[in-house]
TORKOL-4160 file (C-alpha; in steps of 0.2 Angstrom, whole numbers, padded with zeros to 4 digits, m for minus):
411
<pt num="1" X="0043" Y="m0561" Z="m0135"/>
<pt num="2" X="0047" Y="m0551" Z="m0148"/>
<pt num="3" X="0030" Y="m0541" Z="m0146"/>
<pt num="4" X="0035" Y="m0538" Z="m0127"/>
<pt num="5" X="0051" Y="m0529" Z="m0133"/>
<pt num="6" X="0042" Y="m0518" Z="m0146"/>
<pt num="7" X="0030" Y="m0512" Z="m0133"/>
<pt num="8" X="0043" Y="m0509" Z="m0120"/>
<pt num="9" X="0053" Y="m0499" Z="m0133"/>
<pt num="10" X="0039" Y="m0489" Z="m0138"/>
<pt num="11" X="0035" Y="m0484" Z="m0119"/>
<pt num="12" X="0052" Y="m0480" Z="m0116"/>
<pt num="13" X="0052" Y="m0468" Z="m0132"/>
<pt num="14" X="0035" Y="m0461" Z="m0125"/>
<pt num="15" X="0043" Y="m0457" Z="m0108"/>
<pt num="16" X="0058" Y="m0448" Z="m0116"/>
<pt num="17" X="0047" Y="m0438" Z="m0128"/>
<pt num="18" X="0036" Y="m0432" Z="m0113"/>
<pt num="19" X="0052" Y="m0428" Z="m0102"/>
<pt num="20" X="0059" Y="m0419" Z="m0117"/>
<pt num="21" X="0043" Y="m0408" Z="m0120"/>
<pt num="22" X="0041" Y="m0403" Z="m0101"/>
<pt num="23" X="0059" Y="m0397" Z="m0102"/>
<pt num="24" X="0056" Y="m0387" Z="m0118"/>
<pt num="25" X="0040" Y="m0379" Z="m0110"/>
<pt num="26" X="0051" Y="m0375" Z="m0094"/>
<pt num="27" X="0065" Y="m0367" Z="m0105"/>
<pt num="28" X="0052" Y="m0357" Z="m0114"/>
<pt num="29" X="0044" Y="m0351" Z="m0098"/>
<pt num="30" X="0061" Y="m0347" Z="m0092"/>
<pt num="31" X="0067" Y="m0339" Z="m0108"/>
<pt num="32" X="0051" Y="m0329" Z="m0110"/>
<pt num="33" X="0053" Y="m0322" Z="m0091"/>
<pt num="34" X="0071" Y="m0316" Z="m0095"/>
<pt num="35" X="0065" Y="m0307" Z="m0111"/>
<pt num="36" X="0052" Y="m0299" Z="m0100"/>
<pt num="37" X="0066" Y="m0292" Z="m0089"/>
<pt num="38" X="0077" Y="m0286" Z="m0103"/>
<pt num="39" X="0069" Y="m0269" Z="m0103"/>
<pt num="40" X="0065" Y="m0268" Z="m0085"/>
<pt num="41" X="0074" Y="m0255" Z="m0075"/>
<pt num="42" X="0086" Y="m0263" Z="m0061"/>
<pt num="43" X="0085" Y="m0254" Z="m0045"/>
<pt num="44" X="0093" Y="m0254" Z="m0028"/>
<pt num="45" X="0081" Y="m0254" Z="m0013"/>
<pt num="46" X="0083" Y="m0243" Z="0001"/>
<pt num="47" X="0072" Y="m0237" Z="0016"/>
<pt num="48" X="0065" Y="m0221" Z="0023"/>
<pt num="49" X="0073" Y="m0217" Z="0037"/>
<pt num="50" X="0074" Y="m0205" Z="0053"/>
<pt num="51" X="0091" Y="m0196" Z="0052"/>
<pt num="52" X="0100" Y="m0181" Z="0054"/>
<pt num="53" X="0108" Y="m0170" Z="0042"/>
<pt num="54" X="0127" Y="m0164" Z="0042"/>
<pt num="55" X="0127" Y="m0146" Z="0037"/>
<pt num="56" X="0142" Y="m0134" Z="0032"/>
<pt num="57" X="0141" Y="m0116" Z="0036"/>
<pt num="58" X="0155" Y="m0106" Z="0028"/>
<pt num="59" X="0160" Y="m0090" Z="0036"/>
<pt num="60" X="0173" Y="m0076" Z="0033"/>
<pt num="61" X="0182" Y="m0072" Z="0049"/>
<pt num="62" X="0195" Y="m0060" Z="0055"/>
<pt num="63" X="0209" Y="m0063" Z="0068"/>
<pt num="64" X="0206" Y="m0053" Z="0085"/>
<pt num="65" X="0215" Y="m0053" Z="0101"/>
<pt num="66" X="0208" Y="m0058" Z="0118"/>
<pt num="67" X="0204" Y="m0043" Z="0129"/>
<pt num="68" X="0216" Y="m0031" Z="0119"/>
<pt num="69" X="0224" Y="m0016" Z="0128"/>
<pt num="70" X="0231" Y="m0003" Z="0115"/>
<pt num="71" X="0244" Y="0008" Z="0122"/>
<pt num="72" X="0249" Y="0025" Z="0116"/>
<pt num="73" X="0251" Y="0043" Z="0119"/>
<pt num="74" X="0238" Y="0050" Z="0132"/>
<pt num="75" X="0225" Y="0064" Z="0127"/>
<pt num="76" X="0227" Y="0079" Z="0136"/>
<pt num="77" X="0215" Y="0094" Z="0136"/>
<pt num="78" X="0223" Y="0109" Z="0128"/>
<pt num="79" X="0237" Y="0099" Z="0121"/>
<pt num="80" X="0234" Y="0094" Z="0104"/>
<pt num="81" X="0244" Y="0084" Z="0091"/>
<pt num="82" X="0259" Y="0082" Z="0101"/>
<pt num="83" X="0270" Y="0067" Z="0099"/>
<pt num="84" X="0286" Y="0057" Z="0103"/>
<pt num="85" X="0301" Y="0049" Z="0096"/>
<pt num="86" X="0305" Y="0031" Z="0099"/>
<pt num="87" X="0321" Y="0029" Z="0107"/>
<pt num="88" X="0322" Y="0009" Z="0111"/>
<pt num="89" X="0310" Y="m0005" Z="0109"/>
<pt num="90" X="0313" Y="m0018" Z="0122"/>
<pt num="91" X="0300" Y="m0031" Z="0118"/>
<pt num="92" X="0293" Y="m0040" Z="0102"/>
<pt num="93" X="0276" Y="m0049" Z="0096"/>
<pt num="94" X="0272" Y="m0063" Z="0106"/>
<pt num="95" X="0282" Y="m0060" Z="0121"/>
<pt num="96" X="0276" Y="m0062" Z="0138"/>
<pt num="97" X="0276" Y="m0047" Z="0149"/>
<pt num="98" X="0272" Y="m0042" Z="0167"/>
<pt num="99" X="0263" Y="m0027" Z="0175"/>
<pt num="100" X="0275" Y="m0012" Z="0176"/>
<pt num="101" X="0288" Y="m0019" Z="0164"/>
<pt num="102" X="0296" Y="m0007" Z="0153"/>
<pt num="103" X="0291" Y="m0009" Z="0136"/>
<pt num="104" X="0298" Y="0006" Z="0125"/>
<pt num="105" X="0307" Y="0022" Z="0130"/>
<pt num="106" X="0301" Y="0037" Z="0121"/>
<pt num="107" X="0307" Y="0055" Z="0119"/>
<pt num="108" X="0293" Y="0068" Z="0120"/>
<pt num="109" X="0293" Y="0080" Z="0105"/>
<pt num="110" X="0295" Y="0098" Z="0106"/>
<pt num="111" X="0277" Y="0103" Z="0107"/>
<pt num="112" X="0276" Y="0095" Z="0124"/>
<pt num="113" X="0292" Y="0102" Z="0130"/>
<pt num="114" X="0287" Y="0119" Z="0125"/>
<pt num="115" X="0270" Y="0117" Z="0133"/>
<pt num="116" X="0280" Y="0112" Z="0149"/>
<pt num="117" X="0291" Y="0126" Z="0149"/>
<pt num="118" X="0276" Y="0138" Z="0146"/>
<pt num="119" X="0267" Y="0131" Z="0161"/>
<pt num="120" X="0282" Y="0132" Z="0171"/>
<pt num="121" X="0285" Y="0150" Z="0167"/>
<pt num="122" X="0266" Y="0155" Z="0171"/>
<pt num="123" X="0267" Y="0146" Z="0187"/>
<pt num="124" X="0284" Y="0156" Z="0192"/>
<pt num="125" X="0276" Y="0172" Z="0187"/>
<pt num="126" X="0260" Y="0169" Z="0198"/>
<pt num="127" X="0271" Y="0164" Z="0213"/>
<pt num="128" X="0282" Y="0181" Z="0211"/>
<pt num="129" X="0265" Y="0191" Z="0210"/>
<pt num="130" X="0260" Y="0183" Z="0227"/>
<pt num="131" X="0276" Y="0186" Z="0235"/>
<pt num="132" X="0274" Y="0205" Z="0231"/>
<pt num="133" X="0258" Y="0205" Z="0241"/>
<pt num="134" X="0265" Y="0197" Z="0257"/>
<pt num="135" X="0259" Y="0212" Z="0266"/>
<pt num="136" X="0241" Y="0206" Z="0264"/>
<pt num="137" X="0245" Y="0188" Z="0271"/>
<pt num="138" X="0237" Y="0192" Z="0289"/>
<pt num="139" X="0222" Y="0201" Z="0280"/>
<pt num="140" X="0219" Y="0187" Z="0268"/>
<pt num="141" X="0220" Y="0174" Z="0282"/>
<pt num="142" X="0206" Y="0184" Z="0291"/>
<pt num="143" X="0196" Y="0185" Z="0273"/>
<pt num="144" X="0198" Y="0167" Z="0270"/>
<pt num="145" X="0190" Y="0164" Z="0289"/>
<pt num="146" X="0177" Y="0174" Z="0284"/>
<pt num="147" X="0173" Y="0166" Z="0268"/>
<pt num="148" X="0173" Y="0149" Z="0277"/>
<pt num="149" X="0161" Y="0155" Z="0290"/>
<pt num="150" X="0150" Y="0161" Z="0278"/>
<pt num="151" X="0150" Y="0144" Z="0270"/>
<pt num="152" X="0146" Y="0135" Z="0285"/>
<pt num="153" X="0131" Y="0146" Z="0289"/>
<pt num="154" X="0125" Y="0142" Z="0272"/>
<pt num="155" X="0125" Y="0124" Z="0276"/>
<pt num="156" X="0117" Y="0126" Z="0293"/>
<pt num="157" X="0106" Y="0142" Z="0293"/>
<pt num="158" X="0100" Y="0148" Z="0311"/>
<pt num="159" X="0112" Y="0136" Z="0319"/>
<pt num="160" X="0128" Y="0141" Z="0329"/>
<pt num="161" X="0137" Y="0145" Z="0313"/>
<pt num="162" X="0129" Y="0163" Z="0314"/>
<pt num="163" X="0139" Y="0168" Z="0328"/>
<pt num="164" X="0156" Y="0163" Z="0319"/>
<pt num="165" X="0150" Y="0174" Z="0305"/>
<pt num="166" X="0147" Y="0188" Z="0315"/>
<pt num="167" X="0165" Y="0187" Z="0324"/>
<pt num="168" X="0173" Y="0184" Z="0307"/>
<pt num="169" X="0164" Y="0199" Z="0299"/>
<pt num="170" X="0171" Y="0209" Z="0315"/>
<pt num="171" X="0189" Y="0205" Z="0311"/>
<pt num="172" X="0188" Y="0209" Z="0294"/>
<pt num="173" X="0181" Y="0225" Z="0298"/>
<pt num="174" X="0196" Y="0228" Z="0308"/>
<pt num="175" X="0207" Y="0225" Z="0293"/>
<pt num="176" X="0197" Y="0236" Z="0282"/>
<pt num="177" X="0198" Y="0251" Z="0295"/>
<pt num="178" X="0218" Y="0247" Z="0294"/>
<pt num="179" X="0218" Y="0252" Z="0276"/>
<pt num="180" X="0215" Y="0235" Z="0267"/>
<pt num="181" X="0201" Y="0236" Z="0254"/>
<pt num="182" X="0190" Y="0220" Z="0250"/>
<pt num="183" X="0195" Y="0223" Z="0232"/>
<pt num="184" X="0212" Y="0219" Z="0237"/>
<pt num="185" X="0208" Y="0204" Z="0246"/>
<pt num="186" X="0196" Y="0198" Z="0232"/>
<pt num="187" X="0210" Y="0201" Z="0219"/>
<pt num="188" X="0223" Y="0191" Z="0230"/>
<pt num="189" X="0210" Y="0177" Z="0232"/>
<pt num="190" X="0209" Y="0175" Z="0211"/>
<pt num="191" X="0228" Y="0175" Z="0210"/>
<pt num="192" X="0229" Y="0162" Z="0224"/>
<pt num="193" X="0216" Y="0150" Z="0214"/>
<pt num="194" X="0225" Y="0154" Z="0198"/>
<pt num="195" X="0241" Y="0149" Z="0205"/>
<pt num="196" X="0234" Y="0132" Z="0211"/>
<pt num="197" X="0226" Y="0129" Z="0194"/>
<pt num="198" X="0244" Y="0134" Z="0187"/>
<pt num="199" X="0252" Y="0123" Z="0198"/>
<pt num="200" X="0240" Y="0108" Z="0194"/>
<pt num="201" X="0243" Y="0110" Z="0175"/>
<pt num="202" X="0262" Y="0110" Z="0177"/>
<pt num="203" X="0261" Y="0094" Z="0187"/>
<pt num="204" X="0249" Y="0086" Z="0174"/>
<pt num="205" X="0262" Y="0090" Z="0161"/>
<pt num="206" X="0276" Y="0084" Z="0170"/>
<pt num="207" X="0269" Y="0068" Z="0174"/>
<pt num="208" X="0263" Y="0066" Z="0156"/>
<pt num="209" X="0282" Y="0069" Z="0150"/>
<pt num="210" X="0287" Y="0056" Z="0164"/>
<pt num="211" X="0275" Y="0043" Z="0158"/>
<pt num="212" X="0279" Y="0046" Z="0140"/>
<pt num="213" X="0297" Y="0044" Z="0142"/>
<pt num="214" X="0293" Y="0026" Z="0149"/>
<pt num="215" X="0280" Y="0015" Z="0140"/>
<pt num="216" X="0275" Y="0001" Z="0153"/>
<pt num="217" X="0263" Y="m0013" Z="0153"/>
<pt num="218" X="0249" Y="m0009" Z="0163"/>
<pt num="219" X="0245" Y="m0027" Z="0168"/>
<pt num="220" X="0253" Y="m0046" Z="0164"/>
<pt num="221" X="0249" Y="m0051" Z="0146"/>
<pt num="222" X="0256" Y="m0054" Z="0129"/>
<pt num="223" X="0263" Y="m0042" Z="0117"/>
<pt num="224" X="0249" Y="m0045" Z="0103"/>
<pt num="225" X="0255" Y="m0031" Z="0091"/>
<pt num="226" X="0271" Y="m0020" Z="0089"/>
<pt num="227" X="0275" Y="m0010" Z="0074"/>
<pt num="228" X="0287" Y="0002" Z="0083"/>
<pt num="229" X="0305" Y="0004" Z="0077"/>
<pt num="230" X="0320" Y="0014" Z="0085"/>
<pt num="231" X="0318" Y="0032" Z="0077"/>
<pt num="232" X="0299" Y="0032" Z="0073"/>
<pt num="233" X="0288" Y="0047" Z="0077"/>
<pt num="234" X="0273" Y="0042" Z="0087"/>
<pt num="235" X="0259" Y="0054" Z="0085"/>
<pt num="236" X="0244" Y="0057" Z="0097"/>
<pt num="237" X="0231" Y="0043" Z="0094"/>
<pt num="238" X="0241" Y="0032" Z="0086"/>
<pt num="239" X="0243" Y="0015" Z="0094"/>
<pt num="240" X="0261" Y="0010" Z="0099"/>
<pt num="241" X="0258" Y="m0008" Z="0107"/>
<pt num="242" X="0243" Y="m0020" Z="0109"/>
<pt num="243" X="0243" Y="m0031" Z="0124"/>
<pt num="244" X="0233" Y="m0048" Z="0125"/>
<pt num="245" X="0228" Y="m0059" Z="0139"/>
<pt num="246" X="0232" Y="m0075" Z="0129"/>
<pt num="247" X="0247" Y="m0077" Z="0116"/>
<pt num="248" X="0234" Y="m0084" Z="0102"/>
<pt num="249" X="0222" Y="m0074" Z="0093"/>
<pt num="250" X="0204" Y="m0076" Z="0092"/>
<pt num="251" X="0194" Y="m0077" Z="0077"/>
<pt num="252" X="0178" Y="m0066" Z="0074"/>
<pt num="253" X="0165" Y="m0071" Z="0060"/>
<pt num="254" X="0148" Y="m0061" Z="0060"/>
<pt num="255" X="0133" Y="m0072" Z="0058"/>
<pt num="256" X="0117" Y="m0067" Z="0049"/>
<pt num="257" X="0100" Y="m0070" Z="0059"/>
<pt num="258" X="0097" Y="m0085" Z="0048"/>
<pt num="259" X="0115" Y="m0093" Z="0052"/>
<pt num="260" X="0112" Y="m0089" Z="0071"/>
<pt num="261" X="0095" Y="m0097" Z="0072"/>
<pt num="262" X="0103" Y="m0113" Z="0063"/>
<pt num="263" X="0117" Y="m0114" Z="0076"/>
<pt num="264" X="0104" Y="m0111" Z="0091"/>
<pt num="265" X="0092" Y="m0126" Z="0084"/>
<pt num="266" X="0107" Y="m0137" Z="0078"/>
<pt num="267" X="0107" Y="m0154" Z="0087"/>
<pt num="268" X="0126" Y="m0152" Z="0088"/>
<pt num="269" X="0141" Y="m0144" Z="0080"/>
<pt num="270" X="0153" Y="m0158" Z="0076"/>
<pt num="271" X="0169" Y="m0148" Z="0070"/>
<pt num="272" X="0176" Y="m0133" Z="0064"/>
<pt num="273" X="0190" Y="m0130" Z="0051"/>
<pt num="274" X="0200" Y="m0114" Z="0049"/>
<pt num="275" X="0208" Y="m0110" Z="0033"/>
<pt num="276" X="0222" Y="m0099" Z="0032"/>
<pt num="277" X="0231" Y="m0099" Z="0014"/>
<pt num="278" X="0233" Y="m0117" Z="0010"/>
<pt num="279" X="0235" Y="m0123" Z="0029"/>
<pt num="280" X="0219" Y="m0130" Z="0037"/>
<pt num="281" X="0217" Y="m0133" Z="0056"/>
<pt num="282" X="0203" Y="m0140" Z="0067"/>
<pt num="283" X="0197" Y="m0129" Z="0080"/>
<pt num="284" X="0193" Y="m0136" Z="0097"/>
<pt num="285" X="0182" Y="m0121" Z="0105"/>
<pt num="286" X="0169" Y="m0109" Z="0100"/>
<pt num="287" X="0155" Y="m0098" Z="0106"/>
<pt num="288" X="0142" Y="m0088" Z="0099"/>
<pt num="289" X="0140" Y="m0071" Z="0107"/>
<pt num="290" X="0129" Y="m0057" Z="0105"/>
<pt num="291" X="0137" Y="m0040" Z="0107"/>
<pt num="292" X="0135" Y="m0022" Z="0101"/>
<pt num="293" X="0143" Y="m0027" Z="0084"/>
<pt num="294" X="0129" Y="m0041" Z="0082"/>
<pt num="295" X="0130" Y="m0058" Z="0082"/>
<pt num="296" X="0146" Y="m0068" Z="0079"/>
<pt num="297" X="0155" Y="m0084" Z="0082"/>
<pt num="298" X="0170" Y="m0082" Z="0092"/>
<pt num="299" X="0183" Y="m0096" Z="0093"/>
<pt num="300" X="0201" Y="m0100" Z="0098"/>
<pt num="301" X="0212" Y="m0100" Z="0083"/>
<pt num="302" X="0226" Y="m0111" Z="0091"/>
<pt num="303" X="0239" Y="m0102" Z="0080"/>
<pt num="304" X="0253" Y="m0095" Z="0090"/>
<pt num="305" X="0258" Y="m0084" Z="0075"/>
<pt num="306" X="0264" Y="m0066" Z="0073"/>
<pt num="307" X="0256" Y="m0053" Z="0063"/>
<pt num="308" X="0239" Y="m0061" Z="0062"/>
<pt num="309" X="0228" Y="m0046" Z="0069"/>
<pt num="310" X="0216" Y="m0041" Z="0057"/>
<pt num="311" X="0220" Y="m0053" Z="0044"/>
<pt num="312" X="0206" Y="m0064" Z="0036"/>
<pt num="313" X="0202" Y="m0082" Z="0036"/>
<pt num="314" X="0189" Y="m0094" Z="0029"/>
<pt num="315" X="0179" Y="m0104" Z="0041"/>
<pt num="316" X="0168" Y="m0120" Z="0039"/>
<pt num="317" X="0157" Y="m0124" Z="0053"/>
<pt num="318" X="0149" Y="m0142" Z="0053"/>
<pt num="319" X="0133" Y="m0146" Z="0063"/>
<pt num="320" X="0119" Y="m0158" Z="0063"/>
<pt num="321" X="0101" Y="m0155" Z="0063"/>
<pt num="322" X="0088" Y="m0164" Z="0074"/>
<pt num="323" X="0081" Y="m0182" Z="0067"/>
<pt num="324" X="0069" Y="m0179" Z="0052"/>
<pt num="325" X="0061" Y="m0191" Z="0039"/>
<pt num="326" X="0075" Y="m0193" Z="0025"/>
<pt num="327" X="0079" Y="m0203" Z="0009"/>
<pt num="328" X="0096" Y="m0205" Z="0001"/>
<pt num="329" X="0099" Y="m0191" Z="m0012"/>
<pt num="330" X="0099" Y="m0204" Z="m0027"/>
<pt num="331" X="0081" Y="m0208" Z="m0022"/>
<pt num="332" X="0074" Y="m0192" Z="m0028"/>
<pt num="333" X="0068" Y="m0193" Z="m0045"/>
<pt num="334" X="0063" Y="m0179" Z="m0057"/>
<pt num="335" X="0070" Y="m0166" Z="m0043"/>
<pt num="336" X="0067" Y="m0149" Z="m0048"/>
<pt num="337" X="0068" Y="m0135" Z="m0035"/>
<pt num="338" X="0059" Y="m0141" Z="m0020"/>
<pt num="339" X="0048" Y="m0154" Z="m0029"/>
<pt num="340" X="0053" Y="m0173" Z="m0032"/>
<pt num="341" X="0046" Y="m0190" Z="m0034"/>
<pt num="342" X="0051" Y="m0205" Z="m0024"/>
<pt num="343" X="0045" Y="m0222" Z="m0030"/>
<pt num="344" X="0042" Y="m0234" Z="m0016"/>
<pt num="345" X="0043" Y="m0254" Z="m0020"/>
<pt num="346" X="0027" Y="m0264" Z="m0020"/>
<pt num="347" X="0032" Y="m0282" Z="m0019"/>
<pt num="348" X="0020" Y="m0298" Z="m0022"/>
<pt num="349" X="0025" Y="m0316" Z="m0022"/>
<pt num="350" X="0022" Y="m0325" Z="m0037"/>
<pt num="351" X="0025" Y="m0344" Z="m0044"/>
<pt num="352" X="0042" Y="m0338" Z="m0052"/>
<pt num="353" X="0047" Y="m0328" Z="m0036"/>
<pt num="354" X="0044" Y="m0310" Z="m0029"/>
<pt num="355" X="0038" Y="m0297" Z="m0042"/>
<pt num="356" X="0042" Y="m0279" Z="m0038"/>
<pt num="357" X="0033" Y="m0264" Z="m0045"/>
<pt num="358" X="0036" Y="m0245" Z="m0043"/>
<pt num="359" X="0024" Y="m0233" Z="m0036"/>
<pt num="360" X="0027" Y="m0214" Z="m0037"/>
<pt num="361" X="0025" Y="m0202" Z="m0023"/>
<pt num="362" X="0026" Y="m0183" Z="m0026"/>
<pt num="363" X="0036" Y="m0176" Z="m0011"/>
<pt num="364" X="0044" Y="m0158" Z="m0007"/>
<pt num="365" X="0062" Y="m0157" Z="m0003"/>
<pt num="366" X="0065" Y="m0147" Z="0013"/>
<pt num="367" X="0083" Y="m0148" Z="0015"/>
<pt num="368" X="0098" Y="m0159" Z="0011"/>
<pt num="369" X="0116" Y="m0162" Z="0013"/>
<pt num="370" X="0128" Y="m0172" Z="0002"/>
<pt num="371" X="0120" Y="m0189" Z="0007"/>
<pt num="372" X="0102" Y="m0187" Z="0012"/>
<pt num="373" X="0087" Y="m0175" Z="0009"/>
<pt num="374" X="0074" Y="m0171" Z="0021"/>
<pt num="375" X="0057" Y="m0174" Z="0012"/>
<pt num="376" X="0038" Y="m0170" Z="0016"/>
<pt num="377" X="0024" Y="m0181" Z="0008"/>
<pt num="378" X="0006" Y="m0176" Z="0006"/>
<pt num="379" X="m0007" Y="m0179" Z="0020"/>
<pt num="380" X="m0013" Y="m0196" Z="0017"/>
<pt num="381" X="0001" Y="m0202" Z="0008"/>
<pt num="382" X="0015" Y="m0200" Z="0021"/>
<pt num="383" X="0030" Y="m0210" Z="0018"/>
<pt num="384" X="0035" Y="m0217" Z="0035"/>
<pt num="385" X="0053" Y="m0223" Z="0042"/>
<pt num="386" X="0055" Y="m0239" Z="0036"/>
<pt num="387" X="0045" Y="m0239" Z="0019"/>
<pt num="388" X="0054" Y="m0248" Z="0006"/>
<pt num="389" X="0060" Y="m0236" Z="m0009"/>
<pt num="390" X="0070" Y="m0236" Z="m0024"/>
<pt num="391" X="0086" Y="m0230" Z="m0019"/>
<pt num="392" X="0095" Y="m0229" Z="m0036"/>
<pt num="393" X="0088" Y="m0234" Z="m0052"/>
<pt num="394" X="0096" Y="m0239" Z="m0068"/>
<pt num="395" X="0081" Y="m0236" Z="m0082"/>
<pt num="396" X="0067" Y="m0225" Z="m0082"/>
<pt num="397" X="0054" Y="m0227" Z="m0069"/>
<pt num="398" X="0036" Y="m0226" Z="m0070"/>
<pt num="399" X="0022" Y="m0226" Z="m0060"/>
<pt num="400" X="0015" Y="m0244" Z="m0059"/>
<pt num="401" X="0028" Y="m0251" Z="m0069"/>
<pt num="402" X="0038" Y="m0267" Z="m0065"/>
<pt num="403" X="0056" Y="m0266" Z="m0058"/>
<pt num="404" X="0070" Y="m0277" Z="m0055"/>
<pt num="405" X="0079" Y="m0277" Z="m0038"/>
<pt num="406" X="0097" Y="m0281" Z="m0038"/>
<pt num="407" X="0099" Y="m0281" Z="m0019"/>
<pt num="408" X="0088" Y="m0289" Z="m0005"/>
<pt num="409" X="0079" Y="m0279" Z="0008"/>
<pt num="410" X="0064" Y="m0288" Z="0018"/>
<pt num="411" X="0050" Y="m0277" Z="0014"/>
């Protein structure tokens, strides 16, 4: 009986020793794996994807008015550098006006007044000169009839106008035989034509003086600019008022050829921000226009403020490109200029779990935004959308080196 007890105790000890030895071996294996990962780079896995970049285009713009109409003193041939004095200003910037509405009252200056007086004096003198030759009135009527017949014959040679010319010539010869010379009649004709010219000039200056005294709106609109004050002197060529078809100004920003092409090929323009001082506003409507001034971005500012005409502002235009092969910016290693390295994750299944290795691929960086980069890989080594890559790494990566993924993505 004692012998069986000693044998049983011996086998139990032997079993405990076996179990302890197995546990020791397992701990050693686990400990050795942990030691191996002490110097292994820890990485976050990501994927190559087809995505669009969001780009920001920064521009400098200037406020302009929609369909601006500048009002001022008219340009008159033979009358230069005349002006007017502002008597009353009846509108202010931002005010809506109707066609024909009186905007300001002006007083023409002395230069225009003197020109009007000279024109009136010349007209009166020409009239008196013609009155002194009233005795030639009947002969002059015959002379005019002869000239009209000659003109009609010139337009229809060989027709019935020839008979009228002969008849008018016979009547004119009767006047000459009565003592009226052709030179008298020709001189009278020149004076009559001069009188008509002087009368037209006087009427033009009179109408100008009338129009200047009352500056009116040519159409419905809004007062976009008004720098006039009572008592100001307004010179010829100076803008007195600016009318616009809208109460809010536009913003015009010139585009380079590269910028215009980028917007033309953009998948979409997501938003536009306008910065005026410290204020930032989002613009809702814009368009790219091609004019004599070049290609430019034209947008509605949405600002109902005065005094913005000609002021500058900053614009940020955000747009997206078409889908392209992209990786996260953090996935680019040894990034210099347009060259970088992207590491793919090569995963194998082992006895103690998955084992990952990094495989380096040289790529070209074509473009990027604040999150992604567009890449191009060499022919035959294309990185396709869905490829598992190192998205972020802690530690130095090397081609073929072992890595430890801290997040789980299916290969």
